[in-house]
MOPAC internal coordinates of N, CA, C and O (Angstrom, degrees):
PM7 1SCF
backbone

  N    0.0000 0     0.00 0     0.00 0    0    0    0
  C    1.5357 1     0.00 0     0.00 0    1    0    0
  C    1.3932 1   111.51 1     0.00 0    2    1    0
  O    1.2310 1   121.93 1   -44.74 1    3    2    1
  N    1.2913 1   113.91 1   135.26 1    3    2    1
  C    1.5599 1   124.56 1   178.58 1    5    3    2
  C    1.4956 1   108.16 1  -126.66 1    6    5    3
  O    1.2310 1   121.98 1   -37.12 1    7    6    5
  N    1.4158 1   113.82 1   142.88 1    7    6    5
  C    1.4049 1   116.06 1   173.70 1    9    7    6
  C    1.6323 1   102.81 1  -130.15 1   10    9    7
  O    1.2310 1   125.44 1   -41.95 1   11   10    9
  N    1.2725 1   107.15 1   138.05 1   11   10    9
  C    1.5403 1   111.57 1  -176.81 1   13   11   10
  C    1.5575 1   108.29 1  -132.23 1   14   13   11
  O    1.2310 1   120.81 1    -8.94 1   15   14   13
  N    1.3829 1   116.06 1   171.06 1   15   14   13
  C    1.4560 1   117.99 1  -174.98 1   17   15   14
  C    1.4274 1   115.63 1    79.34 1   18   17   15
  O    1.2310 1   119.82 1     0.36 1   19   18   17
  N    1.2943 1   117.94 1  -179.64 1   19   18   17
  C    1.4550 1   124.14 1  -175.13 1   21   19   18
  C    1.5337 1   105.77 1   -81.61 1   22   21   19
  O    1.2310 1   118.37 1   -75.61 1   23   22   21
  N    1.2715 1   120.71 1   104.39 1   23   22   21
  C    1.4209 1   121.57 1   175.73 1   25   23   22
  C    1.5381 1   110.15 1   -68.74 1   26   25   23
  O    1.2310 1   121.60 1   -45.19 1   27   26   25
  N    1.2871 1   114.55 1   134.81 1   27   26   25
  C    1.4745 1   121.89 1  -179.63 1   29   27   26
  C    1.5990 1   112.99 1  -147.23 1   30   29   27
  O    1.2310 1   120.86 1   -20.10 1   31   30   29
  N    1.2956 1   115.95 1   159.90 1   31   30   29
  C    1.5233 1   116.76 1   175.44 1   33   31   30
  C    1.5722 1   110.78 1   -56.99 1   34   33   31
  O    1.2310 1   120.52 1   -36.35 1   35   34   33
  N    1.3014 1   116.62 1   143.65 1   35   34   33
  C    1.4851 1   121.90 1   179.75 1   37   35   34
  C    1.5759 1   104.56 1  -124.15 1   38   37   35
  O    1.2310 1   120.46 1   -27.64 1   39   38   37
  N    1.3419 1   116.72 1   152.36 1   39   38   37
  C    1.3920 1   122.58 1   175.11 1   41   39   38
  C    1.5307 1   103.56 1   -55.81 1   42   41   39
  O    1.2310 1   121.05 1   -36.07 1   43   42   41
  N    1.3906 1   115.59 1   143.93 1   43   42   41
  C    1.4073 1   120.46 1   174.45 1   45   43   42
  C    1.5535 1   117.98 1   -45.28 1   46   45   43
  O    1.2310 1   122.04 1   129.90 1   47   46   45
  N    1.2551 1   113.70 1   -50.10 1   47   46   45
  C    1.4561 1   118.21 1  -178.39 1   49   47   46
  C    1.5433 1   112.00 1   -57.99 1   50   49   47
  O    1.2310 1   121.92 1   138.68 1   51   50   49
  N    1.2933 1   113.93 1   -41.32 1   51   50   49
  C    1.4955 1   117.16 1   179.01 1   53   51   50
  C    1.5292 1   114.29 1   -68.96 1   54   53   51
  O    1.2310 1   122.73 1   144.35 1   55   54   53
  N    1.3073 1   112.38 1   -35.65 1   55   54   53
  C    1.5022 1   116.45 1  -175.35 1   57   55   54
  C    1.5817 1   104.05 1   -75.38 1   58   57   55
  O    1.2310 1   117.47 1   143.80 1   59   58   57
  N    1.2993 1   122.41 1   -36.20 1   59   58   57
  C    1.4289 1   124.33 1  -179.21 1   61   59   58
  C    1.6262 1   107.01 1   -69.07 1   62   61   59
  O    1.2310 1   122.42 1   132.77 1   63   62   61
  N    1.3658 1   112.96 1   -47.23 1   63   62   61
  C    1.4800 1   113.67 1   175.23 1   65   63   62
  C    1.5245 1   113.69 1   -52.40 1   66   65   63
  O    1.2310 1   119.32 1   130.08 1   67   66   65
  N    1.3281 1   118.90 1   -49.92 1   67   66   65
  C    1.5188 1   124.44 1   172.05 1   69   67   66
  C    1.5176 1   110.12 1   -51.56 1   70   69   67
  O    1.2310 1   118.56 1   134.29 1   71   70   69
  N    1.1434 1   120.36 1   -45.71 1   71   70   69
  C    1.4807 1   122.04 1   178.34 1   73   71   70
  C    1.4927 1   112.49 1   -63.77 1   74   73   71
  O    1.2310 1   120.45 1   138.07 1   75   74   73
  N    1.3332 1   116.75 1   -41.93 1   75   74   73
  C    1.4548 1   117.20 1   179.94 1   77   75   74
  C    1.5862 1   112.29 1   -70.37 1   78   77   75
  O    1.2310 1   120.00 1   147.83 1   79   78   77
  N    1.2951 1   117.60 1   -32.17 1   79   78   77
  C    1.4520 1   117.22 1   175.27 1   81   79   78
  C    1.5411 1   111.21 1   -61.08 1   82   81   79
  O    1.2310 1   120.09 1   137.07 1   83   82   81
  N    1.2988 1   117.44 1   -42.93 1   83   82   81
  C    1.4485 1   121.61 1   175.77 1   85   83   82
  C    1.6157 1   113.26 1   -65.58 1   86   85   83
  O    1.2310 1   120.84 1   139.53 1   87   86   85
  N    1.2646 1   116.00 1   -40.47 1   87   86   85
  C    1.4153 1   122.82 1  -176.36 1   89   87   86
  C    1.5416 1   106.21 1   -67.02 1   90   89   87
  O    1.2310 1   120.47 1   135.04 1   91   90   89
  N    1.4262 1   116.71 1   -44.96 1   91   90   89
  C    1.4482 1   118.02 1  -178.51 1   93   91   90
  C    1.4890 1   113.90 1   -69.71 1   94   93   91
  O    1.2310 1   119.56 1   140.81 1   95   94   93
  N    1.2619 1   118.44 1   -39.19 1   95   94   93
  C    1.4824 1   124.05 1   179.50 1   97   95   94
  C    1.4634 1   109.96 1   -64.01 1   98   97   95
  O    1.2310 1   121.30 1   128.86 1   99   98   97
  N    1.3682 1   115.11 1   -51.14 1   99   98   97
  C    1.5859 1   119.22 1   178.10 1  101   99   98
  C    1.5732 1   110.31 1   -59.03 1  102  101   99
  O    1.2310 1   120.90 1   142.98 1  103  102  101
  N    1.3235 1   115.89 1   -37.02 1  103  102  101
  C    1.5287 1   116.69 1  -178.62 1  105  103  102
  C    1.5162 1   106.59 1   -67.50 1  106  105  103
  O    1.2310 1   118.50 1   143.18 1  107  106  105
  N    1.3144 1   120.46 1   -36.82 1  107  106  105
  C    1.4678 1   123.63 1   178.20 1  109  107  106
  C    1.4931 1   107.98 1   -68.57 1  110  109  107
  O    1.2310 1   118.37 1   137.43 1  111  110  109
  N    1.1792 1   120.71 1   -42.57 1  111  110  109
  C    1.4778 1   126.29 1   177.86 1  113  111  110
  C    1.6842 1   108.25 1   -52.81 1  114  113  111
  O    1.2310 1   123.89 1   125.03 1  115  114  113
  N    1.2515 1   110.14 1   -54.97 1  115  114  113
  C    1.5165 1   111.36 1   179.49 1  117  115  114
  C    1.4478 1   114.30 1   -66.53 1  118  117  115
  O    1.2310 1   119.46 1   150.68 1  119  118  117
  N    1.3553 1   118.63 1   -29.32 1  119  118  117
  C    1.4510 1   121.06 1   172.92 1  121  119  118
  C    1.4924 1   117.54 1   -68.94 1  122  121  119
  O    1.2310 1   122.57 1   129.92 1  123  122  121
  N    1.3111 1   112.69 1   -50.08 1  123  122  121
  C    1.5529 1   122.70 1  -165.09 1  125  123  122
  C    1.5413 1   111.68 1  -102.23 1  126  125  123
  O    1.2310 1   120.34 1   163.99 1  127  126  125
  N    1.2921 1   116.96 1   -16.01 1  127  126  125
  C    1.4362 1   120.37 1  -171.81 1  129  127  126
  C    1.6021 1   110.94 1  -139.16 1  130  129  127
  O    1.2310 1   121.84 1  -128.44 1  131  130  129
  N    1.2232 1   114.09 1    51.56 1  131  130  129
  C    1.4981 1   119.92 1  -176.91 1  133  131  130
  C    1.4873 1   107.10 1   -58.66 1  134  133  131
  O    1.2310 1   119.35 1   -44.95 1  135  134  133
  N    1.4276 1   118.84 1   135.05 1  135  134  133
  C    1.4509 1   120.78 1  -175.50 1  137  135  134
  C    1.2813 1   119.04 1    90.79 1  138  137  135
  O    1.2310 1   120.21 1   167.56 1  139  138  137
  N    1.3782 1   117.20 1   -12.44 1  139  138  137
  C    1.5570 1   119.80 1  -178.30 1  141  139  138
  C    1.5202 1   114.27 1   -78.28 1  142  141  139
  O    1.2310 1   122.07 1    -7.86 1  143  142  141
  N    1.3197 1   113.64 1   172.14 1  143  142  141
  C    1.5468 1   116.79 1   175.66 1  145  143  142
  C    1.5018 1   100.46 1  -109.84 1  146  145  143
  O    1.2310 1   123.89 1   -40.89 1  147  146  145
  N    1.3123 1   110.14 1   139.11 1  147  146  145
  C    1.5118 1   119.63 1  -178.18 1  149  147  146
  C    1.6023 1   105.05 1  -118.35 1  150  149  147
  O    1.2310 1   123.79 1   -35.19 1  151  150  149
  N    1.3522 1   110.34 1   144.81 1  151  150  149
  C    1.4523 1   122.24 1  -179.35 1  153  151  150
  C    1.4802 1   107.98 1  -130.97 1  154  153  151
  O    1.2310 1   120.38 1   -57.53 1  155  154  153
  N    1.3629 1   116.88 1   122.47 1  155  154  153
  C    1.5354 1   120.89 1   174.15 1  157  155  154
  C    1.4443 1   108.19 1  -109.94 1  158  157  155
  O    1.2310 1   120.33 1   -51.61 1  159  158  157
  N    1.3426 1   116.97 1   128.39 1  159  158  157
  C    1.4274 1   128.64 1   176.66 1  161  159  158
  C    1.4776 1   105.70 1  -116.45 1  162  161  159
  O    1.2310 1   119.03 1   -42.13 1  163  162  161
  N    1.3806 1   119.46 1   137.87 1  163  162  161
  C    1.3977 1   131.55 1   171.33 1  165  163  162
  C    1.4519 1   108.24 1  -127.65 1  166  165  163
  O    1.2310 1   118.87 1   -60.97 1  167  166  165
  N    1.3720 1   119.76 1   119.03 1  167  166  165
  C    1.4708 1   125.05 1   173.26 1  169  167  166
  C    1.5125 1   113.44 1  -119.23 1  170  169  167
  O    1.2310 1   121.37 1   -57.90 1  171  170  169
  N    1.3999 1   114.98 1   122.10 1  171  170  169
  C    1.3590 1   122.66 1   173.16 1  173  171  170
  C    1.4975 1   111.10 1   -86.71 1  174  173  171
  O    1.2310 1   117.73 1   -82.00 1  175  174  173
  N    1.2916 1   121.92 1    98.00 1  175  174  173
  C    1.4745 1   123.54 1  -179.32 1  177  175  174
  C    1.4960 1   112.78 1   -88.54 1  178  177  175
  O    1.2310 1   116.25 1    -6.20 1  179  178  177
  N    1.1466 1   124.73 1   173.80 1  179  178  177
  C    1.4774 1   129.24 1  -172.61 1  181  179  178
  C    1.5749 1   102.18 1   -58.83 1  182  181  179
  O    1.2310 1   118.57 1   130.58 1  183  182  181
  N    1.3009 1   120.33 1   -49.42 1  183  182  181
  C    1.4916 1   124.39 1  -174.52 1  185  183  182
  C    1.4547 1   117.14 1  -123.31 1  186  185  183
  O    1.2310 1   117.69 1  -168.51 1  187  186  185
  N    1.3613 1   122.00 1    11.49 1  187  186  185
  C    1.3628 1   126.13 1  -179.89 1  189  187  186
  C    1.5215 1   111.78 1  -156.04 1  190  189  187
  O    1.2310 1   120.85 1   -30.83 1  191  190  189
  N    1.3001 1   115.98 1   149.17 1  191  190  189
  C    1.4462 1   126.24 1   173.85 1  193  191  190
  C    1.5198 1   107.20 1  -105.83 1  194  193  191
  O    1.2310 1   122.61 1   -56.73 1  195  194  193
  N    1.3041 1   112.60 1   123.27 1  195  194  193
  C    1.5057 1   120.59 1  -178.67 1  197  195  194
  C    1.5794 1   110.04 1  -109.76 1  198  197  195
  O    1.2310 1   122.10 1   -53.37 1  199  198  197
  N    1.3042 1   113.58 1   126.63 1  199  198  197
  C    1.4971 1   117.55 1  -179.92 1  201  199  198
  C    1.5705 1   106.54 1  -124.38 1  202  201  199
  O    1.2310 1   122.50 1   -54.10 1  203  202  201
  N    1.3038 1   112.81 1   125.90 1  203  202  201
  C    1.5056 1   117.86 1  -174.08 1  205  203  202
  C    1.5042 1   108.17 1  -133.02 1  206  205  203
  O    1.2310 1   121.05 1   -58.35 1  207  206  205
  N    1.3096 1   115.60 1   121.65 1  207  206  205
  C    1.5019 1   119.54 1   169.78 1  209  207  206
  C    1.4918 1   108.07 1  -120.67 1  210  209  207
  O    1.2310 1   122.47 1   -50.47 1  211  210  209
  N    1.3626 1   112.87 1   129.53 1  211  210  209
  C    1.5092 1   126.02 1   179.24 1  213  211  210
  C    1.4501 1   104.71 1  -119.85 1  214  213  211
  O    1.2310 1   121.44 1   -20.67 1  215  214  213
  N    1.3033 1   114.85 1   159.33 1  215  214  213
  C    1.4539 1   124.58 1   168.09 1  217  215  214
  C    1.5569 1   107.91 1  -140.91 1  218  217  215
  O    1.2310 1   121.36 1   -18.02 1  219  218  217
  N    1.3175 1   115.00 1   161.98 1  219  218  217
  C    1.5331 1   118.82 1  -169.48 1  221  219  218
  C    1.5462 1   102.91 1   -94.56 1  222  221  219
  O    1.2310 1   115.29 1  -179.30 1  223  222  221
  N    1.2382 1   126.54 1     0.70 1  223  222  221
  C    1.4654 1   126.72 1  -174.95 1  225  223  222
  C    1.4624 1   113.99 1    87.18 1  226  225  223
  O    1.2310 1   121.08 1   -28.55 1  227  226  225
  N    1.3734 1   115.55 1   151.45 1  227  226  225
  C    1.4667 1   117.50 1  -172.35 1  229  227  226
  C    1.4751 1   102.61 1  -167.41 1  230  229  227
  O    1.2310 1   124.85 1    10.72 1  231  230  229
  N    1.3857 1   108.29 1  -169.28 1  231  230  229
  C    1.5371 1   114.29 1   176.13 1  233  231  230
  C    1.4648 1   113.04 1   -94.38 1  234  233  231
  O    1.2310 1   117.12 1   -43.76 1  235  234  233
  N    1.2941 1   123.09 1   136.24 1  235  234  233
  C    1.3045 1   129.03 1   176.49 1  237  235  234
  C    1.6490 1   112.86 1   -57.62 1  238  237  235
  O    1.2310 1   120.58 1   -53.91 1  239  238  237
  N    1.3712 1   116.50 1   126.09 1  239  238  237
  C    1.5592 1   111.12 1  -177.17 1  241  239  238
  C    1.5050 1   106.45 1   -96.44 1  242  241  239
  O    1.2310 1   122.47 1     0.95 1  243  242  241
  N    1.3408 1   112.87 1  -179.05 1  243  242  241
  C    1.4633 1   122.63 1  -174.42 1  245  243  242
  C    1.4105 1   113.79 1   -49.03 1  246  245  243
  O    1.2310 1   121.76 1   140.73 1  247  246  245
  N    1.4365 1   114.24 1   -39.27 1  247  246  245
  C    1.4062 1   119.96 1  -176.09 1  249  247  246
  C    1.5672 1   117.96 1   -68.91 1  250  249  247
  O    1.2310 1   121.51 1   167.35 1  251  250  249
  N    1.3343 1   114.71 1   -12.65 1  251  250  249
  C    1.3728 1   121.00 1   178.71 1  253  251  250
  C    1.5702 1   113.15 1   -58.35 1  254  253  251
  O    1.2310 1   123.80 1   143.70 1  255  254  253
  N    1.2838 1   110.32 1   -36.30 1  255  254  253
  C    1.5527 1   115.05 1  -177.66 1  257  255  254
  C    1.5588 1   113.53 1   -75.01 1  258  257  255
  O    1.2310 1   123.37 1   166.98 1  259  258  257
  N    1.3574 1   111.14 1   -13.02 1  259  258  257
  C    1.4643 1   113.25 1   179.64 1  261  259  258
  C    1.6347 1   116.50 1   -92.04 1  262  261  259
  O    1.2310 1   123.74 1   175.58 1  263  262  261
  N    1.3398 1   110.43 1    -4.42 1  263  262  261
  C    1.4785 1   113.89 1   178.73 1  265  263  262
  C    1.5241 1   113.04 1   -69.41 1  266  265  263
  O    1.2310 1   119.54 1   -25.40 1  267  266  265
  N    1.2771 1   118.48 1   154.60 1  267  266  265
  C    1.5299 1   125.23 1  -176.28 1  269  267  266
  C    1.5366 1   107.97 1  -113.59 1  270  269  267
  O    1.2310 1   121.18 1   173.81 1  271  270  269
  N    1.3690 1   115.35 1    -6.19 1  271  270  269
  C    1.4897 1   116.33 1   178.16 1  273  271  270
  C    1.4985 1   112.71 1    78.74 1  274  273  271
  O    1.2310 1   119.28 1  -174.37 1  275  274  273
  N    1.2682 1   118.98 1     5.63 1  275  274  273
  C    1.4690 1   116.64 1  -175.24 1  277  275  274
  C    1.6446 1   114.27 1   -93.81 1  278  277  275
  O    1.2310 1   123.85 1   166.02 1  279  278  277
  N    1.3645 1   110.23 1   -13.98 1  279  278  277
  C    1.5298 1   110.18 1   175.74 1  281  279  278
  C    1.4736 1   120.14 1   -53.56 1  282  281  279
  O    1.2310 1   121.01 1   133.26 1  283  282  281
  N    1.2732 1   115.67 1   -46.74 1  283  282  281
  C    1.5507 1   116.58 1  -178.82 1  285  283  282
  C    1.4383 1   108.51 1   -77.28 1  286  285  283
  O    1.2310 1   117.60 1   150.29 1  287  286  285
  N    1.4084 1   122.17 1   -29.71 1  287  286  285
  C    1.4731 1   118.77 1   171.40 1  289  287  286
  C    1.5590 1   108.25 1   -64.52 1  290  289  287
  O    1.2310 1   115.73 1   139.56 1  291  290  289
  N    1.1373 1   125.71 1   -40.44 1  291  290  289
  C    1.4417 1   128.48 1   177.53 1  293  291  290
  C    1.5287 1   111.09 1   -63.05 1  294  293  291
  O    1.2310 1   118.50 1   141.55 1  295  294  293
  N    1.3688 1   120.46 1   -38.45 1  295  294  293
  C    1.4133 1   120.66 1   172.57 1  297  295  294
  C    1.6037 1   116.01 1   -68.39 1  298  297  295
  O    1.2310 1   123.34 1   147.50 1  299  298  297
  N    1.3195 1   111.21 1   -32.50 1  299  298  297
  C    1.5319 1   110.18 1   173.38 1  301  299  298
  C    1.4821 1   112.70 1   -69.43 1  302  301  299
  O    1.2310 1   119.78 1   149.24 1  303  302  301
  N    1.3544 1   118.02 1   -30.76 1  303  302  301
  C    1.4313 1   120.36 1  -178.22 1  305  303  302
  C    1.6165 1   109.94 1   -70.48 1  306  305  303
  O    1.2310 1   123.19 1   137.68 1  307  306  305
  N    1.4449 1   111.49 1   -42.32 1  307  306  305
  C    1.4099 1   118.46 1  -178.51 1  309  307  306
  C    1.5449 1   108.31 1   -68.58 1  310  309  307
  O    1.2310 1   118.11 1   141.37 1  311  310  309
  N    1.3841 1   121.20 1   -38.63 1  311  310  309
  C    1.3760 1   119.01 1   173.10 1  313  311  310
  C    1.4830 1   118.50 1   -61.65 1  314  313  311
  O    1.2310 1   122.10 1   141.97 1  315  314  313
  N    1.3894 1   113.58 1   -38.03 1  315  314  313
  C    1.4876 1   120.32 1  -179.39 1  317  315  314
  C    1.4594 1   111.30 1   -51.58 1  318  317  315
  O    1.2310 1   120.52 1   137.84 1  319  318  317
  N    1.4550 1   116.62 1   -42.16 1  319  318  317
  C    1.4169 1   123.14 1  -175.27 1  321  319  318
  C    1.4893 1   110.50 1   -57.47 1  322  321  319
  O    1.2310 1   118.77 1   148.75 1  323  322  321
  N    1.3246 1   119.94 1   -31.25 1  323  322  321
  C    1.4902 1   123.05 1   174.15 1  325  323  322
  C    1.4775 1   114.33 1   -94.15 1  326  325  323
  O    1.2310 1   117.40 1  -176.25 1  327  326  325
  N    1.3091 1   122.55 1     3.75 1  327  326  325
  C    1.3902 1   127.25 1  -173.84 1  329  327  326
  C    1.4424 1   114.10 1    80.08 1  330  329  327
  O    1.2310 1   119.75 1  -165.15 1  331  330  329
  N    1.2659 1   118.08 1    14.85 1  331  330  329
  C    1.5736 1   122.64 1  -178.61 1  333  331  330
  C    1.4874 1   114.78 1   -89.12 1  334  333  331
  O    1.2310 1   122.13 1    -7.13 1  335  334  333
  N    1.3156 1   113.53 1   172.87 1  335  334  333
  C    1.5154 1   119.00 1  -179.53 1  337  335  334
  C    1.4333 1   111.56 1  -134.46 1  338  337  335
  O    1.2310 1   119.90 1   -22.96 1  339  338  337
  N    1.3467 1   117.80 1   157.04 1  339  338  337
  C    1.4225 1   118.34 1  -178.35 1  341  339  338
  C    1.6232 1   103.02 1  -125.92 1  342  341  339
  O    1.2310 1   119.65 1   -39.66 1  343  342  341
  N    1.3693 1   118.27 1   140.34 1  343  342  341
  C    1.4564 1   121.61 1   172.08 1  345  343  342
  C    1.3681 1   108.63 1  -133.69 1  346  345  343
  O    1.2310 1   115.80 1   -44.99 1  347  346  345
  N    1.2965 1   125.58 1   135.01 1  347  346  345
  C    1.4809 1   132.61 1  -173.32 1  349  347  346
  C    1.4740 1   113.35 1  -145.22 1  350  349  347
  O    1.2310 1   119.79 1   -28.73 1  351  350  349
  N    1.3336 1   118.00 1   151.27 1  351  350  349
  C    1.4488 1   120.53 1   173.80 1  353  351  350
  C    1.5498 1   109.79 1   159.04 1  354  353  351
  O    1.2310 1   122.29 1    -6.22 1  355  354  353
  N    1.2830 1   113.22 1   173.78 1  355  354  353
  C    1.4766 1   120.03 1  -179.09 1  357  355  354
  C    1.4532 1   109.53 1   -62.16 1  358  357  355
  O    1.2310 1   122.96 1   -30.00 1  359  358  357
  N    1.3933 1   111.93 1   150.00 1  359  358  357
  C    1.5200 1   113.28 1   176.58 1  361  359  358
  C    1.5777 1   108.82 1   -93.42 1  362  361  359
  O    1.2310 1   117.19 1   -22.22 1  363  362  361
  N    1.1474 1   122.95 1   157.78 1  363  362  361
  C    1.5779 1   126.64 1  -175.37 1  365  363  362
  C    1.4438 1   109.25 1   -56.24 1  366  365  363
  O    1.2310 1   118.61 1   134.72 1  367  366  365
  N    1.4473 1   120.25 1   -45.28 1  367  366  365
  C    1.3510 1   118.45 1  -174.36 1  369  367  366
  C    1.4841 1   115.00 1   -98.48 1  370  369  367
  O    1.2310 1   120.56 1  -160.66 1  371  370  369
  N    1.4107 1   116.54 1    19.34 1  371  370  369
  C    1.5415 1   117.17 1  -177.48 1  373  371  370
  C    1.5145 1   110.21 1   115.56 1  374  373  371
  O    1.2310 1   121.96 1   -26.11 1  375  374  373
  N    1.2536 1   113.86 1   153.89 1  375  374  373
  C    1.4475 1   116.76 1  -179.58 1  377  375  374
  C    1.6082 1   114.22 1    87.67 1  378  377  375
  O    1.2310 1   123.58 1     8.11 1  379  378  377
  N    1.3920 1   110.75 1  -171.89 1  379  378  377
  C    1.3420 1   116.28 1   179.03 1  381  379  378
  C    1.5761 1   113.10 1  -134.34 1  382  381  379
  O    1.2310 1   120.66 1   -23.26 1  383  382  381
  N    1.2602 1   116.34 1   156.74 1  383  382  381
  C    1.6146 1   119.16 1   175.41 1  385  383  382
  C    1.5358 1   110.06 1  -132.97 1  386  385  383
  O    1.2310 1   121.65 1   -45.14 1  387  386  385
  N    1.2430 1   114.45 1   134.86 1  387  386  385
  C    1.4822 1   127.25 1   165.61 1  389  387  386
  C    1.5348 1   109.11 1  -116.43 1  390  389  387
  O    1.2310 1   122.09 1   -52.28 1  391  390  389
  N    1.3218 1   113.60 1   127.72 1  391  390  389
  C    1.5110 1   116.27 1  -178.31 1  393  391  390
  C    1.4617 1   108.10 1  -139.75 1  394  393  391
  O    1.2310 1   122.09 1   -55.66 1  395  394  393
  N    1.4252 1   113.59 1   124.34 1  395  394  393
  C    1.4694 1   121.86 1   175.84 1  397  395  394
  C    1.5853 1   113.18 1  -111.34 1  398  397  395
  O    1.2310 1   122.67 1   -45.10 1  399  398  397
  N    1.3323 1   112.49 1   134.90 1  399  398  397
  C    1.5416 1   116.79 1   171.17 1  401  399  398
  C    1.4879 1   104.26 1  -114.64 1  402  401  399
  O    1.2310 1   122.41 1   -46.12 1  403  402  401
  N    1.4036 1   112.98 1   133.88 1  403  402  401
  C    1.4134 1   120.20 1  -179.35 1  405  403  402
  C    1.5019 1   106.91 1  -130.43 1  406  405  403
  O    1.2310 1   119.73 1   -64.10 1  407  406  405
  N    1.3384 1   118.12 1   115.90 1  407  406  405
  C    1.5067 1   118.79 1   177.32 1  409  407  406
  C    1.5128 1   115.80 1   -58.54 1  410  409  407
  O    1.2310 1   120.34 1   -35.60 1  411  410  409
  N    1.2902 1   116.96 1   144.40 1  411  410  409
  C    1.5211 1   116.82 1  -174.19 1  413  411  410
  C    1.4981 1   107.76 1  -125.22 1  414  413  411
  O    1.2310 1   118.46 1  -161.25 1  415  414  413
  N    1.3755 1   120.55 1    18.75 1  415  414  413
  C    1.3104 1   121.31 1   174.06 1  417  415  414
  C    1.4612 1   119.97 1   -50.45 1  418  417  415
  O    1.2310 1   119.04 1   -55.75 1  419  418  417
  N    1.3329 1   119.43 1   124.25 1  419  418  417
  C    1.3915 1   116.64 1   179.98 1  421  419  418
  C    1.5227 1   113.46 1    92.83 1  422  421  419
  O    1.2310 1   118.45 1   170.20 1  423  422  421
  N    1.4278 1   120.56 1    -9.80 1  423  422  421
  C    1.4505 1   115.30 1  -176.75 1  425  423  422
  C    1.5427 1   110.98 1   -97.27 1  426  425  423
  O    1.2310 1   120.10 1   180.00 1  427  426  425

């Protein structure tokens, strides 16, 4: 995990949303890319918080079949409450990326 930028207090809802992004992305890594290496990056920008979780790719575990696909949808909804966005998908050289941007105007 790496943290960059000027770390500062965040409103509770934003902090919890960032935590949930990491939690969901890591859960998906464990389910869908067993044995992979995951990296979490948090960047405090001047007017946005960026949270990115990437993995190196792996083998789907048994739990992959039990997912309902609603985790990332739920994150999009949670981020939208704060004016944030979520992008996710395969990385060009393998693995997967989940990236959230949350505006920090006025914090």
